[in-house]
C-alpha positions in Angstrom: 191.4 194.5 201.4 192.9 196.5 198.6 196.5 197.8 198.5 194.9 201.2 198.6 193.3 200.5 202.0 196.5 199.1 203.5 198.4 202.2 202.3 195.8 204.5 203.9 195.9 202.6 207.1 199.8 202.7 207.1 199.7 206.5 206.3 197.3 207.2 209.2 199.1 205.0 211.7 202.5 206.6 210.8 201.0 210.0 211.3 198.7 209.6 214.3 200.7 207.1 216.4 203.7 209.5 217.0 201.3 212.3 217.7 199.5 210.3 220.4 202.9 209.1 221.8 204.2 212.7 221.9 201.0 213.9 223.7 201.3 211.1 226.3 205.0 211.9 226.8 204.0 215.5 227.6 201.0 214.7 229.7 202.2 211.6 231.6 205.5 209.7 231.2 208.0 208.7 228.5 207.5 205.0 229.3 203.9 205.3 228.5 204.8 207.1 225.2 207.3 204.3 224.4 204.7 201.6 225.0 202.1 203.4 222.9 204.7 203.4 220.0 205.6 199.7 220.7 202.0 198.6 220.9 200.9 200.5 217.8 203.9 199.4 215.7 203.5 195.8 216.8 199.8 195.9 215.9 200.5 197.6 212.6 203.3 195.2 211.6 201.1 192.3 212.5 198.4 193.7 210.2 201.0 194.1 207.4 202.3 190.6 207.9 198.8 189.1 207.8 198.1 191.1 204.6 201.3 189.8 203.1 200.6 186.2 204.0 197.1 186.3 202.5 198.4 187.8 199.3 201.3 185.3 199.0 199.5 182.1 200.0 195.9 182.6 199.0 194.7 179.9 196.7 197.6 177.6 197.5 197.0 174.1 199.0 198.5 174.9 202.4 197.0 178.4 202.7 195.5 177.9 206.1 198.5 176.1 207.6 200.9 178.7 206.3 198.9 181.6 207.8 198.4 179.8 211.1 202.1 178.9 211.2 203.2 182.5 210.5 200.8 183.7 213.2 202.3 181.4 215.8 205.8 182.5 214.9 204.7 186.2 215.1 203.1 185.6 218.5 206.2 184.0 219.8 208.4 186.9 218.6 206.0 189.4 220.2 206.0 187.4 223.5 209.8 187.3 223.5 210.0 191.1 222.7 207.6 191.9 225.5 209.5 189.8 228.0 212.7 191.7 227.1 211.1 195.1 227.6 209.5 193.9 230.9 212.9 192.6 232.1 214.3 196.1 231.7 211.4 197.9 233.4 210.1 199.5 230.2 206.7 197.7 230.2 203.4 199.6 230.7 200.3 197.6 229.8 198.1 200.7 229.4 200.4 202.2 226.9 200.6 199.0 224.9 196.8 198.7 224.9 196.5 202.4 223.8 198.8 201.7 220.9 196.9 198.6 219.9 193.6 200.6 220.2 194.9 203.4 217.9 195.7 200.9 215.1 192.5 199.0 215.7 190.4 202.1 215.4 192.2 203.3 212.3 192.0 200.0 210.5 188.4 199.5 211.4 187.5 203.0 210.2 189.3 202.4 206.9 187.7 199.0 206.4 184.3 200.6 207.0 184.9 203.4 204.6 186.2 200.9 202.0 183.1 198.7 202.4 180.8 201.7 202.0 182.6 202.8 198.8 182.2 199.2 197.4 178.4 199.3 197.9 177.9 202.5 195.9 
């Protein structure tokens, strides 16, 4: 994807994610709001890391191995982080999934809009 698409995704995530977290804090609980932020930011940072890895390693001989290796490191760090917040009782799976879903919907929408613009 273009840098422009990544910037649009980042802008929308950084605007909409705190709004959804604030609304969930008002309606439900602050732990759910925290997990929406954690899930969304984790998903957004994962997308940014994947974008960086493709830009940096594309066309190099070990492209696939580098991207897979970075993905394994990223998954390990996410697992450790989730274990830490679970240990302190700050874990809510529904909030994490909601945060992931917000970023997934935003990135899918921007990718669809970008592909439509490319066909014109």
